[in-house]
N, C-alpha and C positions, 0 to 999 in steps of 0.2 A: 464737765462730764458731769450729767446726772448720777447720783448713787445709785449703785445695783441693788434689786431686793435680792438678786439669788447668788449671788457671788460669795458671799459670808457661808452659804450654806455646801459650797461645792466641795471643800477639803472633807469634810464628815461624811457625804455621800459617797467617794472616793473612798475613803477610808473602809466604811461598812460594807461595799461593794465588790473590792477589787480580788481579794481572796476567793473569791466566786467567780470572777472573770477576770484572769490574768491577761495583764495590757490594756486593760478599762479606763479609759479617760472621761474626764469630765470637762466641756467647755460651756460658759455663759457668754453670750452675744447680745450688744444692747437692741439691735433692730437686724432682721430678715425676713424675707420674701415667705420663706416657708422653711422650716427646721426638716420635715421630712425630705422635701423637693432636693435641701443642700446634700444629707445624706445619701440618699438613690445618687445624686450626682457622683458624690465621691467614690459609691458601690463601681458605678460606671467604668470609673477611672480607677478601680482595683483594689482601691481602700477597703479591709475588710475586718478592721478592729472592731472589738464593743466600745460604743461610745454613747455618752449622753450629752443632747444638744439642746439647751434650754435658750430663750430668749425673753428679754423684757417686752419685746415689742415684735408682733407678727403681721408682715401686712399683705400677704398673699398666701395667707394658709388654706389647706385643702382638706374637705371632709368626703366621707363616702358618698358615692355616686355625683362626683363631681363638685358638691356643694363647697361653698367658703365656709373659712372659718381665722375671722380677723380677731388679733387680740385689741383690748384697748388698751386705755393709759397703763403704763407700766405698774405692777403691782396690783391691777384691777381683774386681772385674768391670768392662766398659768398656761405657757405654752411649751412643750417639749418634744423631742423624739429620741428615743433608745432603738441604736443601732446595735444587733449581735447575731453569730453566726450559729444556726441552729440547723439538726439532722432528727426532728421528728418522726415516728414511725407512720402518722397521719398529723397533717395539718388541720385538720377539722377543730373546731372549736377554739383555735388559738385566741380572737376577738373576745371570745366570752371571759377567757380566762384572765385576759388582761382587765375587761372590766370589773369583772368579778373581785380581783384584787385590788383594783384602785379602791373599788367601793367600800371593800372592808378595812381600809387604813383610814379613808376619808371621814364616815361617822356611820353610825348605827342605823339611821335614816335613809341612807343612800342605798339607790336599787338601780338595779340594769332593765334596762330597758332593749330588748332583743332587736337587732346583734350587738350593738355598741354603744349605745347610749347612756348615762350617767343621769338617772333622775333621783330629783330630790323632791318630794310633797306634789309629786304628779307633774314636774315641771324639769326640762333639759338643765343638767348642771355642767355636762361637758360631752366630749365625744371622742371617738378612737378611730384611727385611720391605720389599718395593718397593709404595708408593699412587702416584697421580697425583691432579692435579685441575686442572680445566679453566682458561685463561686466559680463558675468553668471547670476547665478540665482538673482532674485531683482530689473535686471536691468532695468526692464521696458521700455524695447524696445530701451534704449541707449549703442551706441556701441562707445570705445574709437577710434576716428579716429588720423591718425598720418600721418601729411603731411609733404614731404621732398620736398626741394627747392633750385635750385642749379643756380646762377647767373653769369655769367662771368663779373669782374669790369674790368679789365684791357683791354685796347686797343690791338686787334691782330696785332703781326708782320708782316714785310715785308715779310717774307717766309710763313705766313698762308696765306695772301691775296692773296697771287699766289696760285690760288686755281687749284690742280691734274684734269686731267680728271678721270671719275669713270668708274663703270660698264656701260653697256648702253649706254656709250655715254654723260653721264649726268655729268656735273661739281660737284666737290667736293667743297662745298662752304666752307667757313671756318669760326668760330664760331664769330659772333659781341662781343663788349665788352661796358657796359655802360659808361666807358670812352668819347666813341666816340662821346656820345651827351651830357652826365654830366661830364665835366673835374674837375678833382680834388678830386672828391665824393668817400670818402672813401668806403669799406666794412660795417665798423661800421657805419657810416652814413646812408646807404642805409638800413642796417637792422633794424635802430630804423624810418626810414621811413615808411616801409612796414609794420612792424608786427600791431600796433594798429590796423590800418585800416583792414588788414585784419582778426583780430580776429573779428570785427565788422561788415564785411561782412559773416563771416562763420555764426555768431551767428544768422545773419537776415536772411542767407539760411537755418537755422534751421526752423525757425518760418514761413517763406514765400516760399522759394522755388526756383527752378531755375527762375520760371515766373518772380520775382521779377526783376531779372538782363538780360532778354531777350533784352529791349532796348538799356541798355549800352553795353551788349556782342557784337551787333550788330555795333557799332562803332568801335571796336576793332579787329571784323574778319578778318584775314589775307586772308581768303581762300575763301571769298564771290567773286560769279562772277568769280574765278578762275578753268580753267579747271586743274581737279586732276586725279592723280591716283592710285588704289586702290592696296594692296599687294595681293589681291587674280586677279589680270590681269587687272579688270574693270576700264573705264578710263569714267568720264564726268564731269558736271560742277556744281562746289559747288554752292548750292542757300542760306544758313544760317544753321541755326540749328533750330529743335521743340521746343515744349514745354519741353519737358525731356532732352534737351540738343543733341540728338543724330543730327548727320550731314546731312544735305538735298542733294542729289546726283541728278541730274539730267543726266540718264544715256538711251541713245537711246529713249528720248521721254518720260522716265516713271522716275518718281520722286522716288527715294527710302531712304530710313532713315537707315544711318550707325551709328552702335556702337562701341565703342573703343575696344569693345572685341572682334569684329568679325576682324578687318584690321586696318592698316595702312594706312596714306594719305598722298602722297605727291603731291606739285603742278608739273603741267607738264613744 
């Protein structure tokens, strides 16, 4: 059996988090199709306990809008999902809080491209997928939220850095790797660094909502004052986010709030 890059860090993560989440468990598996799919499957079968599920290898990971997220060789990337019951007054902005928390723990150069991409030096470092499951009758408004996260650890090789032209004349930007700014930091060390803070921030979001994080988000907003193109063809200048976490875009002199369920956004 090959050695695990993540298991040695599991106990420290549990010790740092269990007081915040009674009943919390940490699981590490060598390979899985999708950590999010597994936790959502458990939720459908009635399991609602808080759990962190991390995988050395993920073969059929899922991203936002049905995109795939496959982890590469063990240790080259970090893939995990966190499940915990929540009952916020307003769910809006949760993915932004998750991304913000991760960015703050990863490196000062990491930014958040609305709504849920981690960016390093204008290239994608990681992604976030948030799903929820009902707790059923007696849940008192609480739902189980499953947050899937994928982060590239290894520095991209020379072939990836030679970006090929894509459709529409845009350059296909290669992915970023955390090793570009955190030399020698392993996937396990990264997991241990981000999870306790992530749990604390999610619990604060539950009680205070996105407004408690708005000023912190503004400092990590990768799209602020950038010209952006929406997937519906419109183009404008991003001017931050509103109190609910919707992206504000100035389109032909009119400020419009864009939600992630409507369109995707890319900088021009």
